[in-house]
C-alpha positions in Angstrom: -21.5 33.9 -30.1 -21.4 30.4 -31.4 -20.4 29.1 -28.0 -23.3 30.9 -26.3 -25.8 29.7 -28.9 -24.3 26.2 -29.3 -23.9 26.7 -33.1 -21.2 26.6 -35.7 -20.5 29.3 -38.3 -19.0 28.5 -41.7 -17.7 31.2 -44.0 -17.1 31.0 -47.7 -14.0 32.3 -49.4 -14.9 35.6 -51.2 -13.7 34.3 -54.6 -15.5 30.9 -54.3 -18.9 31.6 -55.8 -19.7 27.9 -55.9 -19.6 27.8 -52.1 -22.5 30.2 -51.8 -25.1 29.0 -54.4 -28.2 30.5 -52.8 -26.5 33.9 -52.5 -25.5 33.8 -56.1 -29.0 32.7 -57.1 -30.5 35.7 -55.4 -27.9 38.0 -56.9 -28.9 36.7 -60.3 -32.6 37.4 -59.6 -31.7 41.0 -58.4 -29.6 41.5 -61.6 -32.8 40.9 -63.7 -34.0 44.2 -62.3 -30.8 46.1 -61.7 -27.8 45.5 -64.0 -24.3 45.3 -62.6 -23.0 48.7 -61.7 -26.4 50.1 -60.6 -26.0 52.9 -58.1 -28.5 51.7 -55.4 -28.1 55.0 -53.6 -29.8 56.7 -56.6 -32.8 54.4 -56.5 -35.9 55.3 -54.6 -36.8 53.3 -51.5 -40.2 52.6 -53.1 -38.5 50.9 -56.1 -36.3 48.8 -53.9 -39.3 47.7 -51.7 -41.2 46.8 -54.9 -38.4 44.4 -56.0 -38.0 43.0 -52.5 -41.7 42.2 -52.5 -41.5 40.5 -55.9 -38.6 38.4 -54.8 -40.0 37.5 -51.3 -43.3 36.5 -52.9 -41.8 34.3 -55.7 -42.4 30.6 -55.2 -39.2 28.6 -54.7 -38.6 25.0 -55.7 -36.4 24.5 -52.5 -39.5 25.5 -50.4 -41.8 23.1 -52.2 -43.0 25.9 -54.4 -44.1 28.1 -51.5 -43.0 31.6 -51.2 -40.4 32.6 -48.5 -43.2 34.6 -46.8 -45.5 31.6 -46.8 -42.8 29.3 -45.6 -41.6 31.4 -42.8 -45.1 32.3 -41.5 -46.1 28.7 -41.7 -43.1 27.6 -39.6 -43.5 30.1 -36.9 -47.3 30.7 -36.8 -46.4 34.4 -36.5 -46.5 36.9 -39.3 -45.1 39.8 -37.2 -41.7 38.2 -37.2 -41.5 38.7 -40.9 -41.0 42.4 -40.4 -37.6 41.8 -38.8 -34.9 42.4 -41.4 -37.2 41.9 -44.4 -39.3 44.5 -46.1 -42.8 43.2 -46.8 -45.8 45.1 -48.1 -49.0 43.2 -48.6 -49.6 42.9 -52.4 
């Protein structure tokens, strides 16, 4: 796939949390709502979507205090692409 796309993929070692700072940051945000050991299968889809919306609409310093939603829609000019792989419900 990398050859076809002309890209390079880098993978972190599973036990090297310092190599994946943004993933660990989001995990920490999710843990504010769901403690470690939470059975996500037991949660309702509505509750998961509610948390997704809160996190996706949270301003981020790395995005110049824009939300991921605002940042992505501003870069593409297209809001329909936001529905691919990301749950978003208008607040």
